[in-house]
C-alpha positions in Angstrom: -2.0 -2.8 29.1 1.6 -1.5 29.0 1.9 2.0 30.2 3.6 3.0 27.0 0.7 1.8 24.8 -1.4 4.7 23.6 -5.1 4.6 24.6 -8.0 5.4 22.3 -8.1 8.9 23.7 -4.4 9.3 23.1 -4.8 8.3 19.4 -7.7 10.6 19.0 -5.8 13.6 20.4 -2.8 12.8 18.2 -4.9 12.9 15.1 -6.7 16.0 16.3 -3.4 17.7 16.4 -2.1 16.5 13.0 -5.3 16.9 10.9 -4.4 20.4 9.6 -0.9 19.2 8.6 -2.3 16.2 6.8 -4.6 18.3 4.7 -1.6 20.3 3.5 1.2 17.8 3.4 -0.5 14.9 1.6 -3.9 16.4 0.5 -5.8 14.2 2.9 -4.2 10.9 1.8 -3.2 10.1 5.4 -1.0 7.1 4.5 2.3 6.3 2.8 2.8 6.8 -0.9 3.8 4.1 -3.4 6.8 4.7 -5.8 8.1 2.1 -8.3 11.7 3.1 -7.7 13.9 6.1 -6.9 13.6 7.3 -10.5 9.8 7.4 -10.3 9.0 11.2 -10.2 5.3 10.9 -9.4 4.3 13.6 -7.0 3.8 12.6 -3.4 0.0 13.0 -3.3 -0.5 11.0 -6.5 1.9 8.3 -5.2 -0.3 8.1 -2.1 -3.4 7.8 -4.2 -1.9 4.6 -5.7 -2.2 2.9 -2.3 -5.9 3.8 -2.2 -6.3 2.3 -5.7 -4.4 -0.9 -4.8 -6.7 -1.4 -1.8 -9.8 -0.9 -3.9 -8.5 -3.1 -6.7 -7.5 -5.9 -4.3 -11.2 -6.4 -3.5 -12.6 -5.5 -6.9 -14.5 -2.5 -5.7 -17.4 -1.7 -8.0 -19.9 1.2 -8.6 -22.7 1.4 -6.1 -21.1 -0.8 -3.5 -21.3 0.3 0.2 -17.9 0.9 1.7 -16.8 1.5 5.3 -13.4 3.3 5.5 -12.4 2.3 9.0 -9.9 5.0 10.3 -10.7 7.4 7.5 -8.4 10.3 8.5 -9.3 13.6 6.9 -11.2 11.9 4.1 -8.8 11.7 1.1 -9.2 8.0 0.4 -13.0 8.0 1.0 -13.5 10.8 -1.5 -11.2 9.1 -4.0 -13.2 5.8 -3.7 -16.5 7.6 -4.2 -15.2 9.7 -7.2 -13.1 7.1 -9.0 -15.0 3.9 -8.3 -18.6 5.2 -7.8 -18.8 3.7 -4.3 -21.0 4.8 -1.5 -18.5 5.5 1.3 -18.9 5.9 5.0 -15.8 7.0 6.9 -15.2 6.5 10.6 -12.4 8.1 12.7 -11.7 8.4 16.4 -10.7 12.0 15.9 -13.4 14.6 16.1 -11.2 17.2 14.3 -10.7 14.8 11.4 -14.4 14.4 11.0 -14.8 18.1 10.6 -11.9 18.3 8.1 -13.2 15.2 6.2 -16.7 16.7 5.9 -15.3 19.9 4.5 -13.3 17.9 1.9 -16.4 15.9 0.9 -18.5 19.1 0.4 -16.5 20.1 -2.6 -16.6 16.7 -4.2 -18.9 15.9 -7.2 -19.6 12.6 -5.3 -20.6 14.4 -2.1 -24.0 12.8 -2.0 -22.4 9.4 -1.7 -19.9 10.3 1.2 -20.6 10.3 4.9 -18.2 10.8 7.8 -18.8 9.9 11.5 -16.9 10.1 14.7 -16.5 6.7 16.2 -14.4 3.8 17.3 -13.9 0.9 14.9 -14.1 -1.6 17.8 -17.7 -0.5 18.5 -19.2 0.4 15.2 -22.7 2.1 15.2 -23.9 0.1 12.2 -26.2 -2.9 11.8 -25.0 -6.4 10.8 -24.5 -6.9 7.1 -24.4 -3.1 6.3 -21.5 -3.0 3.9 -20.1 -4.7 0.8 -16.5 -3.7 1.5 -14.5 -2.5 4.5 -11.1 -0.8 4.0 -8.5 -0.2 6.7 -5.6 1.8 5.5 -2.8 2.1 8.1 -5.4 2.3 10.9 -5.2 -1.2 12.4 -1.6 -0.5 13.6 -3.3 1.4 16.4 -5.4 -1.6 17.6 -4.2 -3.0 20.9 -6.4 -6.1 20.3 -6.5 -6.8 16.6 -9.4 -9.3 17.0 -11.8 -6.6 18.3 -11.9 -4.4 15.1 -11.6 -7.4 12.8 -14.7 -9.0 14.5 -16.6 -5.7 14.0 -15.6 -5.6 10.4 -16.8 -9.1 9.9 -20.1 -8.3 11.7 -20.9 -5.2 9.5 -20.0 -6.9 6.2 -22.7 -8.8 4.3 -22.0 -12.5 3.6 -19.4 -12.5 0.8 -18.3 -9.0 1.7 -14.7 -8.1 1.4 -12.0 -6.5 3.6 -8.9 -4.8 2.4 -6.1 -3.9 4.8 -2.9 -1.9 4.0 -0.4 -1.6 6.8 3.3 -1.8 7.8 4.6 -5.2 8.7 7.4 -6.8 10.7 9.7 -8.6 8.3 10.5 -12.2 9.1 14.1 -11.7 10.4 13.0 -9.1 13.0 12.7 -10.5 16.5 10.1 -9.6 19.1 12.4 -7.3 21.1 13.2 -5.2 18.1 9.6 -5.1 17.0 8.6 -4.0 20.5 11.2 -1.2 20.4 9.7 0.0 17.1 6.2 -0.1 18.5 7.2 1.7 21.7 9.2 4.4 19.9 6.4 5.3 17.5 3.5 4.5 19.8 1.7 1.9 17.8 -0.2 -1.1 19.0 0.6 -3.7 16.2 3.6 -4.6 14.1 2.7 -8.0 12.7 4.4 -10.2 10.1 2.4 -11.2 7.1 1.7 -14.7 8.5 0.5 -13.1 11.7 -1.8 -10.8 9.7 -3.3 -13.8 7.8 -3.6 -15.8 11.0 -5.4 -12.9 12.8 -7.9 -12.6 9.9 -8.5 -16.3 9.8 -9.1 -16.5 13.6 -12.1 -14.2 13.4 -13.6 -16.0 10.4 -12.2 -14.3 7.3 -10.9 -16.2 4.3 -7.7 -14.6 3.1 -7.6 -14.4 -0.7 -4.6 -12.3 -1.6 -1.7 -10.4 -0.1 1.0 -8.3 -1.7 4.2 -7.4 0.1 5.3 -4.0 -1.3 7.6 -2.7 1.4 10.5 -1.5 -0.7 8.1 0.6 -2.8 6.3 2.1 0.2 8.1 2.1 3.5 11.4 1.8 1.7 10.7 5.0 -0.2 9.5 7.0 2.9 12.6 9.3 3.2 11.3 11.0 0.1 9.0 12.8 2.5 12.0 14.9 3.3 11.8 16.4 -0.2 8.1 17.1 0.3 8.9 18.9 3.6 11.5 21.0 1.7 9.0 21.7 -1.1 6.4 23.0 1.4 8.9 24.6 3.8 7.6 28.2 3.4 3.9 27.2 3.7 4.5 24.9 6.6 6.7 27.4 8.5 4.2 30.1 8.0 1.4 27.9 9.3 3.1 25.9 12.0 6.5 27.5 12.6 10.0 26.7 11.5 10.7 24.5 14.6 7.8 22.2 13.7 9.2 21.7 10.2 12.6 20.7 11.6 10.9 18.4 14.0 8.8 16.9 11.2 11.8 16.1 9.1 13.6 14.5 12.0 10.6 12.4 12.8 10.7 11.1 9.2 14.4 10.3 9.5 13.6 8.4 12.7 10.6 6.5 11.4 12.0 5.5 8.0 15.4 4.7 9.4 14.6 1.0 10.1 15.3 -0.1 6.6 14.6 -3.7 5.6 13.1 -4.4 9.0 9.8 -2.9 8.1 7.6 -4.0 5.2 4.2 -3.0 3.9 1.4 -5.3 2.9 -2.0 -5.0 1.1 -4.3 -7.9 2.1 -7.7 -8.9 0.7 -10.0 -11.1 2.7 -13.6 -12.2 2.5 -16.4 -12.9 4.9 -17.7 -16.4 3.9 -21.0 -16.5 2.1 -22.4 -19.0 4.6 
């Protein structure tokens, strides 16, 4: 393993440290928002909920279905899936702090009885075979050093015919390996795959890929709007975390979203075969 590649413990500590910020900045929707264009004035949190809905709709999520949210963050998507779709949701995160925050969020939900959060690693899930109807992984697989490991676990815990929805950043076709490696090293992520590499990875562990939507310009391409959100919350964030952190946060967004058309964003739907 490359010395610059973050370990599981590194990732857990990173999310431990950012859990409180996530609750404030994006109300627990710990992934990128979706805007139709630069005239779309939808608030940041609601724009982020659109991604959760796109993931759910890609697999036709229905009431009463058992869902695993793999890399659940502080619980925003899991609570949304339970409330809006009537699903029974189990969230798993590598961050112990996120588990605490997610459970607090679920307690105030009318769907609380259908939401559970656990501390764990999605490469070693503590669930029996065929336990879930749906697995969702929203911007969590980017941290996997070996994509096959979590995908194999997802396939194991899905029932025959169960569905997997993935939403994540992608490497656009014109981006070479060296530039992709620089992005990964700069932002300490384990995967930056093209859409064909995503579909091949899913197929290699036995999934049937049924749909994918490349929506990079409406997601990653709109990311600099986070600067407006930071300005909107400046007083609250400065009071809670300090003015220096707010400046650093804004610079980190400029850096992360400054790669333009090199970075895309995909929502994929796949299925575990019935037999």
